Every structure is written in C-alpha cells, then in structure tokens.
C-alpha positions, 0 to 999 in steps of 0.5 A: 570301790562301792559297787552298789553305789556305782550300780545305782548311778548306772541304774543297774540292778545287781544281784548279790552274786553279781555285785561280789563278782564285779567287786572282785573284778574291779579290785583286780583291775586296781591291783594291776594299775598299781603294778603299772604305776610302779614302772619307771617311765620317765624316759619313755615318750608319751604315745597315743598309738602304738603304730604310726598313724597316717592320714588316709583321707583324700586331698580336699579339692573343689569339684563339680557337684552332683547334678540335681536331677541325678541327686533326685532320681531315687527320691520316692517323691520330689517337688520343685527340685527338692526332696518331698518328705512326709509332714511330721509336725501338725 
C-alpha cells in the first residue's frame, strides 16, 4: 500500500519514520487478513453481532405532551409562548 498517497489524500504530514512505521503496520494487517481468508467459513452463518441483540426501546405509545408553561419555564427568554433567541441573521 502506498502510505504516502493515503497520507496525501487524508491531508496528513508524515515523517519518513512515521511512514515506515505505518507501512509495516498496514502490511501486518493485510497479512492477518490473508490468514483469515484461508479459513473455511462456508458452513458458518453470517452474524452482525456476537451476542444476541434485543430491542431495548420502550413501546411507542401516544401520551399527553409537556404543558407549554412547563416547557418554557427554564427558557432565558420567551415571547408569546415561544422561545426567544438572539437574531443571527442581519
């Protein structure tokens, strides 16, 4: 892999020592991937998670909204039942 080209694309300035270090590290990663590719996985079912995933969200039920007065009680400023914020466009 061309570490210098990747660094250029990522807008990174690498010293020669860093480029050499990263080159060796990427080489090691590619070697490990090659080892994994040698494994016979045709009878193994694909998985997204090693642990069983379950939905932890609450049931979506309709319920009364927060009263407007309570929603606005901590607002630094309000005007006609709305939050008042500083103007950002002139």
